[in-house]
C-alpha positions as CSV (number, residue, x, y, z in Angstrom):
1,X,-110.7,-82.6,-34.1
2,X,-109.0,-84.8,-31.6
3,X,-107.6,-83.3,-28.4
4,X,-103.9,-83.4,-28.1
5,X,-102.1,-82.8,-24.8
6,X,-99.1,-80.6,-25.2
7,X,-95.8,-81.5,-23.5
8,X,-94.8,-79.3,-20.5
9,X,-91.1,-80.0,-20.8
10,X,-88.6,-79.4,-23.6
11,X,-87.4,-83.0,-23.6
12,X,-90.9,-84.3,-23.9
13,X,-91.6,-81.9,-26.8
14,X,-88.4,-83.1,-28.5
15,X,-89.5,-86.8,-28.2
16,X,-93.0,-85.9,-29.5
17,X,-91.5,-84.0,-32.4
18,X,-89.1,-86.9,-33.3
19,X,-92.1,-89.4,-33.2
20,X,-94.2,-87.2,-35.4
21,X,-91.3,-86.8,-37.9
22,X,-90.7,-90.5,-37.9
23,X,-94.3,-91.4,-38.8
24,X,-94.4,-88.6,-41.3
25,X,-91.2,-89.9,-43.0
26,X,-92.8,-93.4,-43.2
27,X,-95.9,-91.8,-44.8
28,X,-93.7,-89.8,-47.2
29,X,-91.7,-92.9,-48.3
30,X,-94.9,-95.0,-48.8
31,X,-96.6,-92.2,-50.8
32,X,-94.8,-93.3,-53.9
33,X,-96.0,-96.9,-53.4
34,X,-98.2,-98.7,-50.8
35,X,-95.3,-101.1,-50.2
36,X,-92.2,-99.3,-48.7
37,X,-89.8,-101.9,-50.3
38,X,-91.3,-101.3,-53.7
39,X,-91.0,-97.6,-53.2
40,X,-87.2,-98.0,-52.6
41,X,-86.8,-100.4,-55.5
42,X,-88.5,-97.8,-57.8
43,X,-86.1,-95.2,-56.6
44,X,-83.2,-97.5,-57.2
45,X,-84.4,-98.1,-60.7
46,X,-84.6,-94.4,-61.4
47,X,-81.0,-93.9,-60.3
48,X,-79.8,-96.9,-62.4
49,X,-81.6,-95.6,-65.5
50,X,-80.1,-92.1,-65.0
51,X,-76.7,-93.6,-64.7
52,X,-77.1,-95.8,-67.8
53,X,-78.3,-92.8,-69.9
54,X,-75.3,-90.7,-68.9
55,X,-72.9,-93.7,-69.4
56,X,-74.1,-94.1,-73.0
57,X,-74.1,-90.4,-73.6
58,X,-70.5,-89.9,-72.4
59,X,-69.4,-93.0,-74.3
60,X,-70.8,-91.8,-77.6
61,X,-69.4,-88.3,-77.0
62,X,-66.0,-89.6,-76.3
63,X,-66.0,-88.3,-72.7
64,X,-64.6,-91.5,-71.3
65,X,-61.2,-89.7,-70.9
66,X,-62.3,-87.6,-67.9
67,X,-58.9,-86.2,-67.0
68,X,-59.1,-88.4,-63.9
69,X,-57.2,-91.7,-63.6
70,X,-59.5,-94.0,-61.8
71,X,-62.7,-96.1,-62.0
72,X,-64.9,-94.6,-64.7
73,X,-68.1,-95.9,-63.0
74,X,-67.1,-93.9,-59.8
75,X,-66.6,-90.8,-61.9
76,X,-70.1,-91.3,-63.4
77,X,-71.9,-92.2,-60.1
78,X,-70.3,-89.4,-58.1
79,X,-72.2,-87.0,-60.4
80,X,-75.4,-88.9,-60.8
81,X,-75.9,-89.7,-57.1
82,X,-75.4,-86.1,-56.0
83,X,-77.5,-84.8,-58.9
84,X,-80.4,-87.1,-58.0
85,X,-80.2,-86.2,-54.3
86,X,-80.2,-82.5,-55.1
87,X,-83.1,-82.6,-57.6
88,X,-85.3,-85.0,-55.6
89,X,-84.8,-82.8,-52.5
90,X,-86.0,-79.7,-54.4
91,X,-89.1,-81.5,-55.7
92,X,-90.0,-83.0,-52.3
93,X,-89.7,-79.8,-50.3
94,X,-91.3,-77.5,-52.9
95,X,-94.2,-79.9,-53.2
96,X,-95.0,-80.0,-49.5
97,X,-97.6,-77.2,-49.6
98,X,-97.6,-76.9,-45.8
99,X,-99.8,-73.9,-45.8
100,X,-103.0,-75.6,-47.1
101,X,-102.0,-79.2,-46.5
102,X,-104.9,-81.2,-45.0
103,X,-102.5,-82.8,-42.5
104,X,-102.1,-79.4,-40.9
105,X,-105.8,-79.7,-39.6
106,X,-104.6,-82.3,-37.1
107,X,-103.5,-80.9,-33.8
108,X,-100.1,-82.7,-33.3
109,X,-98.9,-81.8,-36.8
110,X,-97.1,-78.6,-37.7
111,X,-95.3,-77.1,-40.6
112,X,-91.8,-78.1,-39.5
113,X,-92.8,-81.8,-39.2
114,X,-94.0,-81.8,-42.8
115,X,-90.8,-80.1,-44.1
116,X,-88.5,-82.4,-42.1
117,X,-90.5,-85.5,-43.1
118,X,-90.2,-84.6,-46.8
119,X,-86.4,-83.9,-46.4
120,X,-85.5,-87.0,-44.5
121,X,-87.8,-89.1,-46.6
122,X,-85.8,-88.2,-49.7
123,X,-82.5,-88.6,-47.9
124,X,-83.5,-92.1,-46.7
125,X,-84.7,-93.3,-50.2
126,X,-81.6,-91.9,-52.0
127,X,-79.2,-93.3,-49.4
128,X,-80.8,-96.8,-49.7
129,X,-80.5,-96.6,-53.5
130,X,-76.8,-95.5,-53.3
131,X,-75.8,-98.2,-50.8
132,X,-77.6,-101.0,-52.7
133,X,-76.1,-99.9,-56.1
134,X,-72.6,-99.7,-54.7
135,X,-72.9,-103.0,-52.9
136,X,-74.2,-104.9,-55.9
137,X,-71.5,-103.4,-58.2
138,X,-68.7,-104.1,-55.7
139,X,-69.9,-107.7,-55.3
140,X,-70.8,-108.6,-58.8
141,X,-68.3,-106.6,-60.9
142,X,-65.3,-105.3,-58.9
143,X,-64.6,-103.7,-55.6
144,X,-64.8,-99.9,-55.6
145,X,-62.2,-97.9,-53.7
146,X,-63.0,-94.4,-52.5
147,X,-60.1,-92.3,-51.2
148,X,-62.1,-90.4,-48.5
149,X,-65.5,-91.9,-47.9
150,X,-66.3,-89.5,-45.1
151,X,-65.6,-86.4,-47.3
152,X,-67.6,-87.9,-50.1
153,X,-70.5,-88.5,-47.8
154,X,-70.3,-85.0,-46.5
155,X,-70.6,-83.7,-50.1
156,X,-73.7,-85.9,-50.5
157,X,-75.2,-84.4,-47.4
158,X,-74.4,-80.9,-48.7
159,X,-76.1,-81.6,-52.0
160,X,-79.2,-82.7,-50.1
161,X,-79.0,-79.6,-47.8
162,X,-78.7,-77.2,-50.7
163,X,-81.6,-78.9,-52.5
164,X,-83.8,-78.6,-49.5
165,X,-82.8,-74.9,-49.1
166,X,-83.8,-74.2,-52.7
167,X,-87.0,-76.2,-52.3
168,X,-87.9,-74.1,-49.3
169,X,-87.7,-70.9,-51.4
170,X,-89.9,-72.4,-54.1
171,X,-92.3,-73.7,-51.4
172,X,-92.6,-70.1,-49.9
173,X,-93.2,-68.7,-53.4
174,X,-95.7,-71.2,-54.5
175,X,-98.9,-70.0,-52.7
176,X,-98.3,-66.5,-54.0
177,X,-97.3,-67.3,-57.6
178,X,-98.0,-71.0,-58.2
179,X,-97.5,-70.9,-62.0
180,X,-94.3,-68.9,-61.9
181,X,-92.9,-71.0,-59.0
182,X,-93.5,-74.2,-61.0
183,X,-91.9,-72.7,-64.1
184,X,-88.8,-71.5,-62.3
185,X,-88.4,-74.8,-60.4
186,X,-88.6,-76.8,-63.7
187,X,-86.2,-74.4,-65.4
188,X,-83.7,-74.8,-62.6
189,X,-83.9,-78.6,-62.6
190,X,-83.5,-78.7,-66.4
191,X,-80.5,-76.3,-66.3
192,X,-78.8,-78.7,-63.8
193,X,-78.8,-81.4,-66.4
194,X,-76.0,-79.4,-68.0
195,X,-74.7,-76.9,-65.4
196,X,-74.3,-79.3,-62.5
197,X,-71.0,-80.6,-63.9
198,X,-71.8,-84.3,-63.9
199,X,-70.0,-84.9,-67.2
200,X,-66.7,-83.0,-66.7
201,X,-64.5,-81.6,-64.0
202,X,-64.0,-77.9,-63.2
203,X,-60.2,-78.0,-63.6
204,X,-60.6,-78.6,-67.3
205,X,-62.7,-75.5,-67.9
206,X,-61.4,-72.1,-69.0
207,X,-62.1,-68.9,-67.1
208,X,-65.0,-67.8,-69.4
209,X,-66.7,-71.1,-69.4
210,X,-66.1,-71.6,-65.7
211,X,-68.1,-68.4,-64.9
212,X,-71.2,-70.0,-66.6
213,X,-71.1,-72.8,-64.0
214,X,-69.8,-71.1,-60.9
215,X,-73.2,-69.8,-59.8
216,X,-74.5,-73.3,-59.3
217,X,-73.9,-74.7,-55.8
218,X,-74.4,-78.3,-57.1
219,X,-71.5,-77.7,-59.5
220,X,-69.2,-76.9,-56.6
221,X,-70.4,-79.9,-54.5
222,X,-70.0,-82.5,-57.3
223,X,-66.5,-81.2,-58.2
224,X,-65.5,-81.2,-54.5
225,X,-66.9,-84.7,-54.1
226,X,-64.7,-86.0,-56.9
227,X,-61.7,-84.6,-55.0
228,X,-62.6,-86.9,-52.1
229,X,-63.4,-89.9,-54.3
230,X,-60.2,-89.9,-56.5
231,X,-56.7,-89.8,-55.1
232,X,-55.2,-87.9,-58.0
233,X,-57.8,-85.1,-58.5
234,X,-57.5,-81.8,-56.6
235,X,-60.3,-79.4,-57.3
236,X,-58.9,-75.9,-57.5
237,X,-61.8,-73.9,-59.1
238,X,-64.6,-74.9,-56.7
239,X,-65.3,-74.5,-53.0
240,X,-67.7,-76.5,-50.8
241,X,-67.9,-73.5,-48.5
242,X,-69.7,-71.5,-51.2
243,X,-72.4,-74.2,-51.5
244,X,-72.7,-74.3,-47.7
245,X,-73.2,-70.6,-47.2
246,X,-75.6,-70.4,-50.2
247,X,-77.6,-73.2,-48.6
248,X,-77.7,-71.4,-45.2
249,X,-78.8,-68.1,-46.9
250,X,-81.5,-69.8,-48.9
251,X,-82.7,-71.7,-45.9
252,X,-83.2,-68.5,-43.9
253,X,-84.9,-66.8,-46.9
254,X,-87.2,-69.8,-47.4
255,X,-88.1,-70.2,-43.7
256,X,-89.0,-66.5,-43.5
257,X,-91.1,-66.7,-46.6
258,X,-92.9,-69.9,-45.3
259,X,-93.7,-68.3,-42.0
260,X,-94.8,-65.1,-43.6
261,X,-97.1,-67.1,-46.0
262,X,-98.5,-69.0,-43.0
263,X,-99.6,-65.8,-41.4
264,X,-101.7,-64.9,-44.5
265,X,-102.8,-68.3,-45.6
266,X,-106.4,-68.9,-46.7
267,X,-108.3,-72.0,-47.9
268,X,-109.6,-69.9,-50.8
269,X,-106.1,-69.9,-52.3
270,X,-106.7,-73.4,-53.5
271,X,-109.0,-72.0,-56.2
272,X,-106.0,-70.1,-57.7
273,X,-104.0,-73.2,-58.5
């Protein structure tokens, strides 16, 4: 193993950590394809295909009247973008496998670098896809007007944060129960195809139906995002604070689980997968 000189100052350690995260992010982005540009284009294609599927589905179901006066494509994309950011974050973080990852055998690497690299790698790819899609649509079709871009971006970050928090919990659970963890992760992501609220707004739901969706932090984030995107929509039945505090709680639980697992890790666990 190569010798690595540790920094003696806090500032030097911060710069070293940032450099490691940067190179790990580049590696995470290029893991999907050897060419970083192609990796981003593949991600853009995934988002476009998802948007097209939901556009056709909502058109056939007669859901074009979304109880919001405004650009229909913004109504659609505000749900798809946050959904993809949330789901991709869960998959990236839960798949890190920091405990037995071969990269951990190198002295400069540590668990937090791998987690941060996976998180920021997803955020970078999704943001590039969102910016490219919005730019192409605004130039080629018609300009898109967002009432509060800052608030909408904040909800996008919150969807990413809650996805990373849930992914941390699955990551901590995976070494102990790999099959169960994978099943729960897949079930959660499949449930979000319906319970994320991409195809409707919370103000149109009755009390009984609303309770079926209120548990999901992504449902709150998407509905709040549409309040920032559209001038005439005011979300009354959701709260971004709920998603924020759920994300904080799950982050703490996930980090405690990851550190506990790291104390008991063994290379022989690979045989159980």
